[in-house]
C-alpha positions as CSV (number, residue, x, y, z in Angstrom):
1,M,-28.0,182.0,29.6
2,K,-28.0,178.2,28.9
3,K,-24.9,177.8,31.0
4,A,-26.6,179.7,33.9
5,L,-29.7,177.4,33.6
6,S,-27.5,174.3,33.5
7,A,-25.7,175.5,36.7
8,V,-29.0,176.1,38.5
9,F,-30.3,172.7,37.3
10,A,-27.2,171.0,38.7
11,I,-27.6,172.8,42.0
12,L,-31.2,171.7,42.2
13,I,-30.2,168.1,41.6
14,L,-27.6,168.2,44.4
15,I,-30.2,169.7,46.8
16,A,-32.6,166.9,45.9
17,I,-29.9,164.2,46.6
18,W,-29.1,165.9,49.9
19,L,-32.7,165.9,51.0
20,T,-33.1,162.3,50.0
21,R,-30.1,161.1,52.0
22,G,-30.6,163.4,54.9
23,A,-28.4,165.9,56.5
24,F,-26.9,163.3,58.8
25,S,-24.6,160.4,57.9
26,P,-25.9,157.4,59.9
27,V,-23.5,156.0,62.4
28,G,-23.3,152.3,63.4
29,T,-21.2,150.4,65.9
30,G,-18.0,152.1,66.8
31,G,-19.0,155.3,65.1
32,Q,-18.7,153.8,61.6
33,P,-21.3,154.7,58.9
34,A,-24.3,152.4,59.1
35,P,-26.7,151.6,56.2
36,D,-28.7,154.6,54.9
37,Q,-31.7,155.3,57.2
38,G,-33.2,158.4,55.7
39,V,-33.0,161.5,57.9
40,C,-32.0,159.4,61.0
41,K,-28.6,158.9,62.5
42,E,-28.0,155.8,64.6
43,I,-25.3,155.5,67.3
44,V,-24.6,152.1,68.8
45,G,-22.1,151.6,71.6
46,T,-21.3,149.9,74.9
47,I,-20.9,151.6,78.3
48,E,-17.2,151.7,79.1
49,K,-15.7,151.2,82.5
50,G,-16.1,154.3,84.6
51,E,-18.3,155.9,81.9
52,T,-21.6,157.6,82.7
53,L,-24.4,158.5,80.4
54,F,-23.3,162.1,80.7
55,D,-19.9,161.0,79.3
56,V,-21.7,159.2,76.4
57,F,-23.6,162.4,75.5
58,K,-20.5,164.5,75.6
59,K,-18.6,161.9,73.5
60,W,-21.2,162.1,70.7
61,K,-21.8,165.8,71.1
62,L,-25.5,165.3,72.0
63,D,-27.9,167.8,73.6
64,I,-27.4,167.5,77.4
65,G,-31.0,168.9,77.8
66,D,-32.2,165.7,76.2
67,L,-30.2,163.7,78.7
68,F,-32.0,165.3,81.6
69,R,-35.4,164.8,79.9
70,I,-34.9,161.1,79.3
71,R,-33.6,160.7,82.9
72,E,-36.8,162.2,84.1
73,A,-39.0,160.0,81.8
74,S,-37.3,156.8,82.9
75,A,-37.0,157.5,86.6
76,S,-39.8,155.3,87.7
77,I,-38.6,152.4,85.5
78,Y,-34.8,152.5,85.7
79,R,-32.3,155.1,87.0
80,L,-30.0,156.1,84.2
81,R,-27.3,157.0,86.7
82,E,-26.9,153.3,87.3
83,V,-25.8,152.3,83.8
84,R,-23.2,149.5,84.0
85,P,-20.0,148.8,82.1
86,G,-20.4,146.3,79.2
87,Q,-24.1,147.0,78.6
88,P,-25.0,148.1,75.0
89,Y,-27.0,151.1,74.1
90,K,-28.5,152.5,70.9
91,I,-29.3,156.2,70.2
92,V,-31.3,157.4,67.2
93,L,-31.2,161.0,66.1
94,D,-33.2,163.0,63.6
95,D,-33.2,166.7,62.6
96,S,-35.1,167.6,65.7
97,G,-32.6,165.9,68.1
98,L,-32.9,162.7,70.1
99,R,-35.6,160.5,68.7
100,S,-35.0,157.4,70.8
101,F,-32.7,155.8,73.3
102,D,-32.4,152.1,74.1
103,Y,-30.3,150.6,76.9
104,W,-29.9,146.9,77.7
105,I,-30.6,146.7,81.4
106,D,-29.7,143.0,81.5
107,D,-29.9,139.9,79.2
108,D,-33.7,139.9,79.4
109,C,-34.8,143.6,79.5
110,I,-34.3,146.7,77.5
111,L,-35.1,150.3,78.6
112,S,-36.7,151.9,75.6
113,I,-37.3,155.7,75.5
114,S,-38.8,157.4,72.5
115,R,-39.9,161.0,71.8
116,E,-43.7,161.5,71.5
117,E,-45.7,164.6,70.9
118,R,-46.1,165.1,74.6
119,G,-42.4,164.5,75.3
120,F,-40.3,161.4,76.1
121,C,-41.9,158.2,77.1
122,A,-40.1,155.2,78.7
123,A,-41.0,151.5,78.9
124,R,-39.3,148.3,80.0
125,K,-39.4,145.8,77.1
126,A,-38.5,142.1,77.1
127,V,-35.8,141.0,74.7
128,D,-37.4,139.1,71.9
129,Y,-35.3,136.0,71.8
130,E,-35.6,133.0,69.5
131,K,-35.6,129.9,71.7
132,R,-34.0,126.7,70.4
133,T,-33.0,123.4,71.9
134,Q,-29.3,122.7,72.2
135,H,-27.4,119.4,72.9
136,L,-24.1,119.3,74.8
137,G,-21.9,116.5,75.9
138,G,-18.4,116.1,77.4
139,V,-15.9,113.9,79.2
140,I,-14.4,115.2,82.4
141,T,-10.7,115.6,82.2
142,D,-10.3,117.8,85.3
143,N,-13.6,119.3,86.4
144,V,-16.9,120.3,85.0
145,V,-16.1,124.0,84.4
146,A,-12.8,123.2,82.7
147,T,-14.6,120.7,80.4
148,M,-17.5,122.9,79.5
149,G,-15.4,126.1,79.2
150,H,-14.6,129.1,81.3
151,D,-16.7,131.6,79.4
152,R,-19.7,133.0,81.3
153,D,-22.4,131.1,79.5
154,H,-20.8,127.7,80.0
155,L,-19.9,128.5,83.6
156,M,-23.5,129.3,84.4
157,L,-24.6,126.0,82.7
158,A,-22.0,124.0,84.7
159,L,-23.3,125.7,87.9
160,Q,-26.9,124.9,87.0
161,L,-25.9,121.3,86.4
162,S,-24.3,121.1,89.9
163,D,-27.4,122.6,91.5
164,I,-29.6,120.0,89.9
165,Y,-27.5,117.1,91.2
166,S,-26.5,118.7,94.5
167,W,-28.5,116.2,96.5
168,D,-26.7,113.2,95.0
169,I,-23.3,114.4,93.8
170,D,-20.7,116.6,95.5
171,F,-19.2,118.3,92.5
172,T,-16.1,119.4,94.5
173,T,-15.1,115.9,95.7
174,D,-17.0,113.2,93.9
175,I,-16.1,114.1,90.3
176,R,-13.6,111.7,88.6
177,K,-11.6,111.9,85.5
178,G,-13.5,110.1,82.7
179,D,-17.0,110.9,84.1
180,T,-19.3,112.0,81.3
181,F,-22.3,114.2,80.9
182,R,-25.1,114.8,78.4
183,I,-27.3,117.9,78.5
184,V,-30.4,119.0,76.7
185,A,-30.8,122.7,77.3
186,E,-32.7,125.8,76.2
187,A,-30.6,128.2,74.1
188,F,-31.6,131.8,73.3
189,Y,-30.7,133.5,70.0
190,L,-31.0,137.1,68.9
191,N,-30.7,138.0,65.3
192,G,-29.4,134.6,64.6
193,E,-26.6,134.7,67.1
194,F,-26.3,132.7,70.3
195,R,-26.8,134.9,73.4
196,K,-27.3,132.6,76.5
197,Y,-28.5,129.3,77.8
198,G,-31.8,128.9,79.6
199,E,-33.1,126.0,81.7
200,I,-31.6,122.5,81.5
201,L,-34.4,120.3,80.2
202,A,-32.8,116.9,80.8
203,A,-29.4,115.6,81.8
204,E,-27.5,112.4,82.2
205,F,-24.4,112.3,84.4
206,A,-22.1,109.3,84.7
207,N,-20.1,109.6,88.0
208,N,-17.7,106.9,89.1
209,G,-19.6,104.2,87.2
210,K,-23.1,105.3,88.3
211,I,-25.5,107.0,86.0
212,Y,-27.8,109.8,87.2
213,H,-30.7,111.1,85.1
214,A,-32.6,114.4,85.6
215,Y,-35.8,115.6,83.8
216,R,-37.3,119.0,84.2
217,F,-41.1,118.5,84.5
218,E,-43.8,121.1,85.3
219,H,-46.9,120.2,87.3
220,D,-49.5,122.4,88.9
221,G,-47.5,125.5,87.8
222,K,-44.3,124.4,89.5
223,A,-41.2,123.0,87.7
224,D,-38.7,120.7,89.4
225,Y,-36.3,117.9,88.5
226,Y,-37.1,114.2,88.7
227,D,-35.2,110.9,88.1
228,G,-36.3,108.3,85.6
229,D,-38.9,106.9,88.0
230,G,-40.5,110.2,88.5
231,K,-39.1,110.7,92.0
232,A,-37.9,114.2,93.0
233,L,-34.2,114.8,93.0
234,R,-34.7,117.2,95.9
235,K,-33.9,115.7,99.4
236,A,-33.9,116.9,103.0
237,F,-30.1,117.3,103.0
238,L,-27.6,118.4,100.4
239,K,-24.7,116.1,99.6
240,A,-22.2,118.7,100.9
241,P,-22.4,122.0,102.9
242,L,-19.9,123.6,100.5
243,S,-21.4,124.8,97.3
244,F,-19.6,124.0,94.0
245,R,-21.4,127.1,92.6
246,R,-19.8,129.4,95.1
247,I,-16.4,127.9,94.9
248,S,-16.2,127.7,91.1
249,S,-17.6,131.1,90.4
250,G,-14.9,132.6,92.6
251,F,-12.1,131.0,90.6
252,S,-13.6,130.9,87.1
253,R,-11.0,133.1,85.4
254,G,-8.2,130.5,85.7
255,R,-8.2,126.8,86.6
256,L,-11.1,125.9,88.8
257,H,-10.1,125.7,92.4
258,P,-11.8,122.6,93.8
259,I,-12.1,121.4,97.3
260,L,-8.5,120.2,97.9
261,R,-9.3,117.0,99.9
262,I,-11.9,115.4,102.1
263,Y,-11.2,113.2,105.1
264,R,-13.2,111.8,108.0
265,P,-11.5,112.1,111.4
266,H,-13.4,111.5,114.7
267,H,-17.2,112.1,114.3
268,G,-17.3,114.3,111.3
269,M,-16.0,115.2,107.9
270,D,-13.4,117.8,107.2
271,Y,-13.4,119.7,103.9
272,A,-10.2,121.6,103.2
273,A,-11.2,124.7,101.3
274,P,-9.9,128.3,100.7
275,A,-10.5,130.6,103.7
276,G,-13.6,132.6,103.2
277,T,-15.5,130.0,101.1
278,P,-19.2,130.3,101.9
279,V,-20.7,127.5,104.0
280,S,-24.4,126.5,103.3
281,A,-27.0,124.9,105.5
282,S,-27.3,121.4,104.3
283,G,-31.0,121.3,105.2
284,D,-33.9,123.4,106.5
285,G,-33.4,123.9,110.2
286,T,-33.2,126.1,113.3
287,V,-30.1,127.6,114.8
288,I,-29.6,126.1,118.3
289,F,-26.0,127.4,118.8
290,S,-24.0,130.1,117.1
291,G,-20.7,131.3,118.6
292,H,-17.3,130.0,119.9
293,R,-17.0,126.6,121.4
294,G,-13.6,125.1,122.4
295,Q,-11.8,123.1,119.7
296,Y,-14.6,123.8,117.2
297,G,-13.7,127.4,117.2
298,K,-16.5,129.4,115.7
299,L,-19.4,126.9,115.4
300,I,-23.0,126.8,114.2
301,I,-25.4,123.9,115.2
302,L,-28.7,123.5,113.3
303,R,-31.6,121.4,114.4
304,H,-33.5,119.6,111.6
305,P,-36.7,117.6,111.6
306,N,-36.8,113.9,112.7
307,G,-34.1,114.4,115.3
308,Y,-31.2,115.4,113.1
309,T,-28.6,118.1,113.9
310,T,-25.7,119.3,111.8
311,R,-22.5,121.1,113.0
312,Y,-20.3,123.5,111.1
313,G,-17.0,124.2,112.8
314,H,-13.7,126.2,112.5
315,L,-15.5,129.1,110.7
316,S,-13.7,132.3,110.1
317,R,-16.9,134.2,110.7
318,I,-20.6,133.6,111.1
319,E,-23.1,135.3,108.7
320,R,-24.9,138.2,110.2
321,G,-28.3,137.3,111.6
322,I,-27.4,133.6,112.1
323,A,-28.3,133.5,115.8
324,K,-30.0,131.1,118.2
325,G,-33.6,130.6,117.3
326,R,-33.2,131.7,113.6
327,K,-34.8,129.5,111.0
328,V,-32.7,128.9,107.9
329,D,-33.5,127.3,104.5
330,Q,-31.5,124.6,102.8
331,G,-28.6,126.2,100.8
332,R,-28.6,129.5,102.8
333,I,-25.1,130.8,103.6
334,I,-24.6,130.6,107.3
335,G,-20.8,131.2,107.7
336,Y,-17.4,131.1,106.0
337,V,-14.5,128.6,106.0
338,G,-11.7,129.4,108.5
339,A,-9.2,127.9,110.9
340,T,-10.5,129.0,114.3
341,G,-10.3,126.6,117.3
342,L,-8.0,123.5,116.9
343,A,-7.2,123.7,113.2
344,T,-3.9,123.5,111.3
345,G,-5.3,125.2,108.3
346,P,-8.5,126.5,106.7
347,H,-11.2,123.8,106.5
348,L,-14.8,123.1,107.4
349,H,-15.5,120.5,110.1
350,Y,-19.0,119.1,109.3
351,E,-20.9,116.7,111.5
352,M,-24.3,115.1,111.3
353,R,-26.0,113.6,114.3
354,R,-29.3,111.9,115.0
355,G,-30.7,111.7,118.6
356,G,-27.3,113.0,119.7
357,R,-25.3,110.1,118.1
358,P,-22.8,110.9,115.3
359,I,-23.6,109.4,111.9
360,N,-21.7,109.4,108.6
361,P,-23.5,111.7,106.1
362,L,-22.2,109.7,103.2
363,D,-23.8,106.5,104.5
364,L,-27.2,108.2,105.2
365,R,-30.1,107.2,103.0
366,I,-32.1,110.4,102.8
367,P,-35.7,110.1,101.4
368,R,-36.6,112.2,98.5
369,E,-39.4,114.8,98.2
370,K,-42.7,113.8,96.7
371,A,-42.8,112.0,93.4
372,I,-44.9,113.0,90.4
373,P,-48.6,112.2,91.2
374,G,-50.3,109.4,89.3
375,E,-52.5,111.7,87.2
376,A,-49.4,113.3,85.7
377,I,-47.2,110.3,85.3
378,A,-48.3,109.5,81.7
379,E,-47.3,113.1,80.6
380,F,-44.0,112.7,82.4
381,R,-43.2,109.4,80.7
382,K,-43.9,111.0,77.3
383,L,-41.5,113.8,78.1
384,K,-38.9,111.4,79.4
385,G,-39.1,109.3,76.2
386,E,-38.5,112.4,74.0
387,M,-35.6,113.5,76.2
388,N,-34.0,110.1,76.3
389,N,-34.0,110.1,72.5
390,R,-32.2,113.5,72.5
391,L,-29.7,112.4,75.2
392,A,-28.9,109.2,73.3
393,A,-28.0,111.2,70.2
394,I,-25.2,112.9,72.1
395,A,-21.8,111.1,72.2
396,P,-19.4,112.6,74.8
397,P,-16.5,110.2,74.1
398,A,-16.1,111.8,70.7
399,V,-14.7,115.0,72.5
400,A,-12.5,113.3,75.1
401,S,-9.3,114.4,73.4
402,T,-10.2,118.1,73.4
403,G,-11.4,118.4,77.0
404,R,-14.2,120.7,75.7
405,S,-17.9,120.0,75.3
406,S,-19.5,119.5,71.9
407,R,-22.7,121.4,71.3
408,R,-25.3,121.8,68.5
409,A,-28.6,123.5,68.3
410,L,-31.6,121.9,66.8
């Protein structure tokens, strides 16, 4: 009798332990057991190439009915048929089935679906990042991307830097070995781990012996970049009609493919570049010619304020919609590098004229946009002083031997 009671008591203890731990063994990343989470089971994974959410549910042997229900719940927020490779997801199950589903739409937003009494409810939630300030510095050994690093985060930072200085520096032709940069930037962390860079707050770029400063300053709800005197970096014309951003992003997996050379024959400048490189409007203007013209081959002519015109020749093709009378904004893609007309190889022939007379774009003194107004200049000077202290604390020459940028978060 005592033995029977002992056996029953042992069984009751085992049942109690089973109820405490739950019928499911929690699963973490890669299907490995995660920390004890009561009666819940957690699955964390990443969408694989060619994988659909239906495949995910099959892989984890989940109820396909729940898949259809969460698709319906999220239809007005995000179509789950459009999940993308590389994006993470998290599934939480309980003894009633699917409790919640989270999918990272992008770096900033999460689709969060949870089971409520009335069914599944979906919401788009912002990723709750911790924002820090990060300092970076480097010495150019080849080009900006090679110095900063080819990973996505540093590539995007290099492209942002080129955009800030695109009115003063042509990052495809002006960069010299030994140029230096210092950057103060936002950095976003999640669970203590670095995830991405935000806006560049201040920068110093030493190019061919000349130092350029940039400070991000917000006034009247609009943020822009200004030099040390509070004058806007933005000008009526870009330094070059070929974007470093578009060239470098296309060749970021290996060595950056820069503009191969630049020369000035006749009345314009020729940029040798890979065929198909996008060509940008150097300033706001109106298309006054778009088509084929003799030795120019496929040509676009834009008319700008104050009697200026720009010409873009030898194009392989003209962007759709770029026709006579069309207004275009500075930086808009209008065509693509080619070798049409009288050309020995792929390159862009770029001309600038004023009143019909050719002028050298490199010698043109282009006025800047409006400076910071007087009522805001004291606030700007305060920000400038803080950023100058941060910039001065960065020492790029210390990393010259590595060819990679140094960085630290504060």
